[in-house]
C-alpha positions in Angstrom: 200.0 149.3 118.6 202.3 149.1 115.8 203.9 151.8 113.3 204.1 155.1 114.8 203.0 154.3 118.3 204.1 152.6 121.4 204.0 152.8 124.7 205.8 155.6 126.7 208.9 154.4 128.3 210.9 156.4 131.0 213.4 157.3 128.5 210.8 159.2 126.9 210.8 162.0 130.0 213.8 164.4 128.5 211.3 164.6 124.6 208.3 165.2 126.9 209.8 168.2 128.8 211.3 169.3 125.2 207.7 170.2 123.9 205.9 171.2 127.4 208.9 173.5 128.0 208.0 174.8 124.9 206.5 178.3 124.8 204.9 177.9 121.2 203.4 174.9 122.1 202.6 175.2 126.1 200.5 178.5 125.2 197.5 176.6 124.5 197.7 174.3 127.5 195.9 174.3 130.5 198.5 173.0 132.5 201.6 174.9 133.6 203.5 172.7 131.3 206.7 175.0 131.5 206.8 173.8 135.2 207.0 170.2 134.7 210.1 168.4 135.9 211.8 165.2 135.3 210.5 163.5 137.9 206.9 164.5 137.3 207.1 163.3 133.5 208.5 160.1 134.6 205.2 159.9 136.9 202.9 160.7 134.3 205.1 158.0 132.1 204.5 155.2 135.0 200.7 155.9 135.0 200.4 156.5 131.6 197.9 153.4 130.9 195.0 152.5 132.5 191.3 151.2 131.6 190.5 154.7 131.1 193.0 156.8 130.0 196.0 155.3 127.2 198.7 157.6 126.5 201.3 156.5 124.0 204.8 157.7 122.5 204.8 158.7 118.9 207.9 157.9 117.6 209.9 157.8 114.2 211.6 154.5 112.4 214.5 154.7 114.9 212.0 154.1 117.8 212.8 158.0 118.8 210.0 159.9 120.6 208.5 162.7 119.1 205.8 163.4 121.2 202.6 162.0 122.9 199.1 161.2 121.7 196.5 160.1 124.1 192.7 158.5 124.4 191.5 159.9 128.0 188.1 159.8 129.6 187.5 156.5 127.5 184.0 155.6 128.4 182.9 152.1 127.3 179.5 152.1 127.9 179.0 155.6 126.3 181.5 154.3 123.5 183.5 157.4 123.3 186.9 159.1 124.2 189.0 162.5 124.4 191.6 162.6 122.0 195.1 164.8 122.5 198.2 164.9 120.7 201.2 167.1 121.7 204.6 166.7 119.6 208.4 168.0 119.2 208.9 170.8 117.5 211.2 168.2 115.1 208.0 166.2 114.3 205.7 169.3 113.1 204.8 169.7 109.5 206.4 166.4 108.7 203.0 164.0 108.6 203.6 162.7 111.5 200.6 164.1 113.5 198.4 162.7 110.8 199.6 159.1 110.3 199.5 158.9 114.3 196.0 160.3 114.9 195.2 157.8 112.0 196.7 154.9 113.4 195.0 156.0 117.1 191.6 156.1 115.7 191.8 152.7 114.2 192.9 151.4 117.6 189.7 153.3 119.1 187.6 152.2 116.6 188.6 148.7 115.7 190.0 147.4 118.8 188.4 149.5 121.6 185.1 149.3 119.7 184.3 152.6 120.3 182.1 155.2 118.6 183.5 158.4 119.1 186.3 160.7 119.5 185.9 164.0 120.4 188.2 167.2 121.8 188.0 170.2 122.5 190.7 173.1 121.8 191.3 176.9 122.3 189.2 178.9 119.8 192.8 181.1 119.1 194.8 177.9 118.2 193.9 177.9 114.8 196.8 175.8 113.5 195.7 172.7 115.8 191.8 173.7 114.7 193.1 173.2 110.9 194.8 170.0 111.4 191.5 168.7 113.2 189.4 169.5 110.5 191.7 168.2 107.8 191.6 164.5 109.6 187.8 164.8 109.3 187.2 165.7 113.2 183.6 168.1 113.0 183.2 170.9 114.9 180.0 170.2 117.1 180.0 173.7 119.2 181.8 176.4 121.6 182.0 177.3 124.9 182.5 180.8 125.7 184.7 181.6 128.2 185.3 178.1 129.7 188.8 177.7 130.6 190.8 180.2 132.5 194.5 180.3 131.9 196.9 182.4 133.5 194.1 184.4 134.9 192.3 185.2 131.2 189.2 183.0 130.1 189.4 181.4 127.0 186.6 180.0 124.5 187.0 176.0 123.9 185.8 174.8 120.5 184.3 170.9 120.4 185.4 168.6 117.8 184.4 164.9 117.0 185.2 162.4 114.4 182.4 158.9 114.4 183.4 155.4 113.6 181.5 155.5 110.2 183.8 158.7 109.2 187.0 156.5 109.8 188.0 153.7 106.8 189.5 151.0 107.6 192.8 152.0 105.8 195.1 153.3 108.1 195.9 156.3 105.5 192.2 157.6 104.9 189.2 159.4 106.5 
């Protein structure tokens, strides 16, 4: 990895806790991020890289941690993986998410040789949905009452992007 992405480091735990404990961010999570401890964040970092799950730090030009971006459930046989991203408030609206996502997609398609990257998002997370569509992810369907968060059922929207949808430059889709 180069550019905006690098492997997660233990010292990134404090920044991770910042977005995990932010109620504007964690309202859309399926896990209780607000209960995440520094020890659990450090454990996640230690286990952040495997054959089937790759979690990277998104960083600025000074190598300061801005968020986490991931390829999860990587299936080399079927050529696909699940995408996820979460950023600290200071990085939102700066173009960082777009650049980091394009870099990760280049890695997924050209280094890992995947054919498709997919994601799911709560249907009420309109900001994220607009972002995914801007990147080039296509809506492929919705699962009604698919997840239960804090006692309430929510719908999930599914999106995907194919290898041929992403050009080889790091700034185009």
